[in-house]
N, CA and C of each residue as an Amber inpcrd file, in Angstrom:
protein
   369
 -22.2770000  -1.4450000  18.8340000 -22.1050000  -1.5930000  17.4040000
 -23.4540000  -1.3320000  16.7330000 -23.4500000  -0.4390000  15.7720000
 -24.7010000  -0.1130000  15.0820000 -24.9850000  -1.1330000  13.9870000
 -26.2430000  -1.1930000  13.6210000 -26.6740000  -2.1290000  12.5920000
 -26.0990000  -1.6850000  11.2410000 -25.4650000  -2.6210000  10.5010000
 -24.8790000  -2.2320000   9.2130000 -25.9470000  -1.8050000   8.2120000
 -25.5750000  -0.8260000   7.3750000 -26.4940000  -0.3310000   6.3490000
 -26.1530000  -0.8670000   4.9660000 -24.9250000  -1.4170000   4.8210000
 -24.4940000  -1.9690000   3.5360000 -23.8300000  -3.3240000   3.7600000
 -23.6520000  -4.0520000   2.6700000 -22.9670000  -5.3430000   2.7490000
 -21.5270000  -5.1350000   3.2210000 -20.8600000  -4.1220000   2.6920000
 -19.4850000  -3.8520000   3.1360000 -19.4300000  -3.5630000   4.6310000
 -20.3560000  -2.7570000   5.1310000 -20.3890000  -2.4660000   6.5710000
 -20.6050000  -3.7320000   7.3890000 -21.4110000  -4.6510000   6.8720000
 -21.6290000  -5.9160000   7.5750000 -20.2930000  -6.6150000   7.8120000
 -19.4980000  -6.7770000   6.7540000 -18.2260000  -7.4910000   6.8760000
 -17.2080000  -6.7110000   7.7010000 -17.2250000  -5.3930000   7.6060000
 -16.2620000  -4.5560000   8.3240000 -16.4860000  -4.5450000   9.8350000
 -17.6750000  -4.9110000  10.2920000 -17.9550000  -4.8530000  11.7190000
 -17.2860000  -5.9740000  12.5110000 -16.7670000  -6.9810000  11.8420000
 -16.1440000  -8.1180000  12.5200000 -14.6340000  -7.9460000  12.6140000
 -14.0530000  -8.6060000  13.6010000 -12.6020000  -8.6400000  13.7860000
 -12.1510000 -10.0840000  13.6170000 -10.8620000 -10.2860000  13.3370000
 -10.3420000 -11.6500000  13.1930000 -10.5030000 -12.4190000  14.4920000
 -10.7770000 -13.7170000  14.4080000 -10.7760000 -14.5620000  13.2210000
 -12.0930000 -14.5310000  12.4260000 -13.1260000 -13.9150000  12.9780000
 -14.4200000 -13.8830000  12.2910000 -14.3060000 -13.1910000  10.9340000
 -13.6530000 -12.0410000  10.8960000 -13.5650000 -11.2750000   9.6450000
 -12.8860000 -12.0920000   8.5510000 -11.8250000 -12.7810000   8.8950000
 -11.0940000 -13.5850000   7.9180000 -11.9840000 -14.6790000   7.3360000
 -12.6860000 -15.3820000   8.1920000 -13.5970000 -16.4480000   7.7350000
 -14.7220000 -15.8690000   6.8900000 -15.3350000 -14.7960000   7.3530000
 -16.4480000 -14.1950000   6.6090000 -15.9920000 -13.6420000   5.2620000
 -14.8060000 -13.0430000   5.2200000 -14.2940000 -12.5620000   3.9410000
 -14.0040000 -13.7150000   2.9860000 -13.5520000 -14.8310000   3.5350000
 -13.3230000 -16.0140000   2.7100000 -14.6550000 -16.5360000   2.1580000
 -15.6800000 -16.5600000   2.9810000 -17.0000000 -16.9830000   2.5220000
 -17.5330000 -16.0390000   1.4510000 -17.2990000 -14.7560000   1.6350000
 -17.7400000 -13.7690000   0.6420000 -17.0430000 -14.0050000  -0.6980000
 -15.7460000 -14.2700000  -0.6550000 -14.9850000 -14.5130000  -1.8870000
 -15.4720000 -15.7860000  -2.5840000 -15.7220000 -16.8290000  -1.8230000
 -16.2470000 -18.0770000  -2.3910000 -17.5890000 -17.8090000  -3.0580000
 -18.4620000 -17.1050000  -2.3590000 -19.7990000 -16.8140000  -2.8780000
 -19.7350000 -15.9700000  -4.1420000 -18.8990000 -14.9330000  -4.1250000
 -18.7810000 -14.0570000  -5.2920000 -18.2340000 -14.8120000  -6.5040000
 -17.2960000 -15.7100000  -6.2600000 -16.7030000 -16.4850000  -7.3560000
 -17.6870000 -17.5350000  -7.8790000 -18.3860000 -18.2060000  -6.9700000
 -19.2860000 -19.2900000  -7.3670000 -20.6070000 -18.7760000  -7.9450000
 -20.9650000 -17.5460000  -7.6350000 -22.2360000 -16.9730000  -8.1120000
 -21.9800000 -15.5790000  -8.6940000 -21.2000000 -15.5040000  -9.7880000
 -20.7960000 -14.1950000 -10.3130000 -21.9330000 -13.3760000 -10.9200000
 -23.0190000 -14.0070000 -11.2830000 -24.1240000 -13.2820000 -11.9230000
 -25.1970000 -12.8490000 -10.9350000 -24.8210000 -12.7450000  -9.6670000
 -25.7610000 -12.3310000  -8.6310000 -25.4020000 -10.9330000  -8.1590000
 -26.2860000 -10.3610000  -7.3580000 -25.9250000  -9.1340000  -6.6440000
 -26.1720000  -9.4010000  -5.1650000 -25.5450000  -8.6080000  -4.3220000
 -25.7160000  -8.7870000  -2.8810000 -26.4990000  -7.6270000  -2.2990000
 -27.2420000  -7.9380000  -1.2620000 -28.0020000  -6.9360000  -0.5220000
 -28.2240000  -7.4750000   0.8820000 -28.4430000  -6.5740000   1.8270000
 -28.7630000  -7.0190000   3.1800000 -30.2160000  -7.4670000   3.2380000
 -30.4150000  -8.6650000   3.7540000 -31.7470000  -9.2110000   4.0050000
 -31.7510000  -9.6720000   5.4550000 -32.6570000  -9.1400000   6.2390000
 -32.7250000  -9.4480000   7.6700000 -31.3930000  -9.1520000   8.3450000
 -30.6780000  -8.1270000   7.8440000 -29.4250000  -7.7000000   8.4470000
 -28.1940000  -8.4630000   8.0180000 -28.3450000  -9.4170000   7.0940000
 -27.2220000 -10.2460000   6.6510000 -27.0750000 -10.1940000   5.1340000
 -25.8500000 -10.3610000   4.6320000 -25.6500000 -10.3530000   3.1810000
 -26.3260000 -11.5510000   2.5090000 -27.0760000 -11.2500000   1.4640000
 -27.7450000 -12.2800000   0.6740000 -27.2820000 -12.1530000  -0.7640000
 -27.0630000 -13.2920000  -1.4090000 -26.7280000 -13.3210000  -2.8250000
 -28.0270000 -13.5780000  -3.5700000 -28.3490000 -12.6640000  -4.4700000
 -29.6700000 -12.6410000  -5.0950000 -29.5450000 -12.8550000  -6.6000000
 -30.3270000 -13.7920000  -7.0880000 -30.3660000 -14.1250000  -8.5120000
 -30.9820000 -12.9580000  -9.2820000 -30.6900000 -12.8760000 -10.5690000
 -31.2530000 -11.8170000 -11.4220000 -32.7810000 -11.8280000 -11.4060000
 -33.3780000 -12.9740000 -11.1110000 -34.8360000 -13.0890000 -11.0320000
 -35.4040000 -12.4280000  -9.7860000 -34.5160000 -12.0830000  -8.8340000
 -34.9530000 -11.4890000  -7.5740000 -35.0300000 -12.4800000  -6.4240000
 -34.7850000 -13.7450000  -6.6900000 -34.8420000 -14.7840000  -5.6540000
 -33.5320000 -14.8520000  -4.8820000 -33.6300000 -14.9150000  -3.5650000
 -32.4490000 -15.1110000  -2.7230000 -31.9260000 -16.5160000  -2.9800000
 -30.6200000 -16.6180000  -3.2100000 -29.9980000 -17.9300000  -3.3980000
 -29.4310000 -18.4560000  -2.0860000 -28.7380000 -17.5980000  -1.3370000
 -28.1810000 -17.9980000  -0.0490000 -27.7860000 -16.7520000   0.7230000
 -27.5580000 -16.9390000   2.0150000 -27.2250000 -15.8480000   2.9350000
 -26.0040000 -16.2600000   3.7550000 -25.1530000 -15.3010000   4.0680000
 -24.0200000 -15.5210000   4.9640000 -24.2610000 -14.6620000   6.2040000
 -24.0050000 -15.2370000   7.3630000 -24.1830000 -14.4780000   8.5960000
 -23.0260000 -14.7720000   9.5390000 -22.7480000 -13.8610000  10.4280000
 -21.6610000 -14.0230000  11.3770000 -22.1480000 -13.9150000  12.8070000
 -21.6050000 -14.7560000  13.6480000 -21.9410000 -14.7740000  15.0710000
 -20.6450000 -14.7360000  15.8840000 -20.7430000 -14.8390000  17.1810000
 -19.5740000 -14.6940000  18.0360000 -18.4940000 -15.7450000  17.7450000
 -18.8940000 -17.0060000  17.5690000 -17.9190000 -18.0900000  17.4110000
 -17.9860000 -18.8140000  16.0720000 -18.9530000 -18.4420000  15.2350000
 -19.1090000 -19.1620000  13.9740000 -19.8100000 -18.3060000  12.9220000
 -19.6680000 -18.7410000  11.6870000 -20.4220000 -18.1690000  10.5750000
 -21.4950000 -19.1720000  10.1840000 -22.5490000 -18.6780000   9.5930000
 -23.5840000 -19.5440000   9.0360000 -23.7000000 -19.2290000   7.5550000
 -23.8140000 -20.2730000   6.7650000 -24.1890000 -20.1200000   5.3750000
 -25.5510000 -20.7860000   5.2760000 -26.5350000 -20.0170000   4.8110000
 -27.9200000 -20.5180000   4.7980000 -28.3790000 -20.6670000   3.3500000
 -28.7290000 -21.8960000   3.0240000 -29.2700000 -22.2490000   1.7180000
 -30.7300000 -22.6370000   1.9110000 -31.3510000 -23.1390000   0.8750000
 -32.6750000 -23.7370000   1.0350000 -32.4870000 -25.0910000   1.7090000
 -33.5070000 -25.6000000   2.3910000 -33.3850000 -26.9310000   2.9900000
 -33.0270000 -28.0070000   1.9550000 -33.5610000 -27.8880000   0.7460000
 -33.2820000 -28.9000000  -0.2840000 -31.8090000 -28.9000000  -0.6910000
 -31.1950000 -27.7400000  -0.7630000 -29.7600000 -27.6950000  -1.0700000
 -28.9720000 -28.3060000   0.0700000 -29.2620000 -27.8880000   1.2950000
 -28.5300000 -28.4380000   2.4480000 -28.6890000 -29.9520000   2.5100000
 -29.8790000 -30.4580000   2.2980000 -30.1320000 -31.9000000   2.3760000
 -29.3820000 -32.6760000   1.2960000 -29.1970000 -32.0810000   0.1480000
 -28.4950000 -32.7580000  -0.9490000 -27.0340000 -33.0510000  -0.5930000
 -26.5130000 -32.3600000   0.4100000 -25.1120000 -32.5240000   0.7970000
 -24.9740000 -33.0910000   2.2160000 -26.0290000 -33.7020000   2.7210000
 -26.0180000 -34.2250000   4.0900000 -24.8110000 -35.1080000   4.3970000
 -24.4730000 -36.0300000   3.4950000 -23.3520000 -36.9380000   3.7620000
 -22.0510000 -36.1670000   3.9440000 -21.8190000 -35.1670000   3.1040000
 -20.5850000 -34.3960000   3.1800000 -20.5860000 -33.4010000   4.3420000
 -21.7520000 -33.1140000   4.8750000 -21.8730000 -32.1670000   5.9820000
 -21.9350000 -32.8670000   7.3440000 -21.6660000 -34.1520000   7.3610000
 -21.8080000 -34.9480000   8.5880000 -20.9730000 -34.4010000   9.7490000
 -19.8540000 -33.7680000   9.4680000 -18.9950000 -33.2650000  10.5460000
 -19.3320000 -31.8290000  10.9510000 -20.3320000 -31.2300000  10.2930000
 -20.7420000 -29.8610000  10.5980000 -22.0780000 -29.8610000  11.3160000
 -22.2870000 -28.8230000  12.1320000 -23.6070000 -28.6070000  12.7010000
 -24.4520000 -27.9680000  11.6180000 -25.6460000 -28.4920000  11.4080000
 -26.5220000 -27.9510000  10.3830000 -27.8930000 -27.6740000  10.9750000
 -28.6300000 -26.8300000  10.2840000 -30.0040000 -26.5300000  10.6510000
 -30.8860000 -26.7780000   9.4490000 -32.0550000 -26.1910000   9.4480000
 -33.0210000 -26.3820000   8.3650000 -32.3770000 -26.2130000   6.9910000
 -31.6630000 -25.1250000   6.7950000 -30.9560000 -24.8990000   5.5440000
 -29.5460000 -24.3970000   5.7750000 -29.1220000 -24.3910000   7.0260000
 -27.8630000 -23.7380000   7.3910000 -26.7190000 -24.7020000   7.6570000
 -25.5110000 -24.1620000   7.4650000 -24.2770000 -24.8730000   7.7760000
 -23.4630000 -23.9550000   8.6750000 -23.1500000 -24.4380000   9.8670000
 -22.3720000 -23.6590000  10.8340000 -20.8890000 -23.9240000  10.6000000
 -20.1240000 -22.8470000  10.4430000 -18.6890000 -22.9620000  10.2140000
 -17.9590000 -22.2300000  11.3340000 -17.4060000 -22.9760000  12.3000000
 -16.6750000 -22.3470000  13.3970000 -15.4600000 -21.5770000  12.8670000
 -15.1820000 -20.4370000  13.4740000 -14.0560000 -19.6100000  13.0460000
 -12.7180000 -20.3120000  13.2550000 -12.6990000 -21.3200000  14.0980000
 -11.4540000 -22.0400000  14.3860000 -11.1950000 -23.1710000  13.3920000
 -12.1020000 -23.4160000  12.4550000 -11.9490000 -24.5210000  11.5020000
 -11.7210000 -23.9900000  10.0860000 -11.1680000 -24.8460000   9.2640000
 -10.9260000 -24.5080000   7.8600000 -12.2530000 -24.4350000   7.1170000
 -12.4000000 -23.4100000   6.3070000 -13.6190000 -23.2550000   5.5080000
 -13.6150000 -24.3150000   4.3970000 -14.7060000 -25.0650000   4.2560000
 -14.7810000 -26.1060000   3.2180000 -15.0900000 -25.4930000   1.8450000
 -14.0730000 -24.8750000   1.2560000 -14.2490000 -24.0870000   0.0220000
 -14.9130000 -24.8700000  -1.1030000 -14.3670000 -26.0210000  -1.4400000
 -14.8900000 -26.7830000  -2.5830000 -16.3210000 -27.2460000  -2.3330000
 -16.6030000 -27.6590000  -1.1240000 -17.9620000 -28.0800000  -0.7820000
 -18.9350000 -26.9090000  -0.9220000 -18.5760000 -25.7630000  -0.4020000
 -19.4630000 -24.5960000  -0.5020000 -19.6400000 -24.1450000  -1.9520000
 -18.5870000 -24.2240000  -2.7490000 -18.7180000 -23.8850000  -4.1730000
 -19.7260000 -24.8120000  -4.8540000 -19.6550000 -26.0910000  -4.5400000
 -20.5950000 -27.0470000  -5.1360000 -22.0140000 -26.8150000  -4.6240000
 -22.1520000 -26.4240000  -3.3690000 -23.4740000 -26.1350000  -2.8260000
 -24.0840000 -24.9080000  -3.5020000 -23.2670000 -23.8880000  -3.7470000
 -23.7540000 -22.6960000  -4.4450000 -24.1980000 -23.0730000  -5.8560000
 -23.3880000 -23.8630000  -6.5560000 -23.7350000 -24.2830000  -7.9200000
 -25.0370000 -25.0780000  -7.9150000 -25.1990000 -25.9460000  -6.9340000
 -26.4310000 -26.7300000  -6.8090000 -27.6330000 -25.8120000  -6.5850000
 -27.4570000 -24.8340000  -5.7090000 -28.5440000 -23.9020000  -5.3940000
 -28.9500000 -23.0920000  -6.6270000 -27.9800000 -22.6370000  -7.3910000
 -28.2890000 -21.8950000  -8.6100000 -29.0630000 -22.7960000  -9.5770000
 -28.5860000 -24.0320000  -9.7480000 -29.2570000 -24.9620000 -10.6530000
 -30.6750000 -25.2590000 -10.1850000 -30.8610000 -25.4930000  -8.8870000
 -32.2000000 -25.8300000  -8.4130000 -33.1670000 -24.6670000  -8.5960000
 -32.6600000 -23.4620000  -8.5490000 -33.5310000 -22.3090000  -8.7990000
 -33.8210000 -22.1670000 -10.2930000 -32.7660000 -22.1920000 -11.1010000
 -32.9370000 -21.9530000 -12.5350000 -33.6530000 -23.0960000 -13.2550000
 -33.3630000 -24.3230000 -12.8720000 -33.9500000 -25.4720000 -13.5840000
 -35.2090000 -26.0180000 -12.9200000 -35.2470000 -25.9950000 -11.5930000
 -36.3640000 -26.6040000 -10.8800000 -37.3310000 -25.5690000 -10.3050000
 -36.9760000 -24.2870000 -10.3970000 -37.8620000 -23.2320000  -9.9150000
 -37.9590000 -23.1190000  -8.4120000 -36.9540000 -23.6680000  -7.6700000
 -36.9940000 -23.6110000  -6.2140000 -36.7050000 -22.1880000  -5.7600000
 -37.6600000 -21.6070000  -5.0520000 -37.5330000 -20.2420000  -4.5560000
 -36.8960000 -20.2620000  -3.1740000 -36.8710000 -19.1100000  -2.5330000
 -36.3400000 -19.0190000  -1.1670000 -37.3620000 -19.6110000  -0.2130000
 -36.9850000 -19.8580000   1.0000000 -37.8510000 -20.4730000   2.0070000
 -39.0860000 -19.6310000   2.1690000
C-alpha cells in the first residue's frame, strides 16, 4: 500500500470495519469543526484552524483509530474517557466498539475554544 497523497486517499486505503469507523470520525470532525480545512500532517488527516494551527488529527491502525487532541483537551475529559485507552493527547477507538459521537463532538468544541480563547497551539 502506497503512502496516501490526499486526505481522501487516506480514508480510501482502509477496508471495513476500519473504513466505516474512520468515515464516521471524519463526519463527526467535519460537522463539529466546519470552519476548518483538512490536510495530511505526518501522513494523517489533520483539521486545521483558519489561523493555521492544527486542532486535532485522526489516524487509523490495524485494530483501532486514534483521535489526537492536545494533552489539555484530552485531560479535560479524563472522567468520560475512563473506559478508553488514552495517551498524551490521544483517544484509542477500537473498530469493534461504538464511536462516542457526542463525546468527540464536545472534545472538538473544547479544542476549538481552547485555541481561540486561550491561545493553546498544537503540541
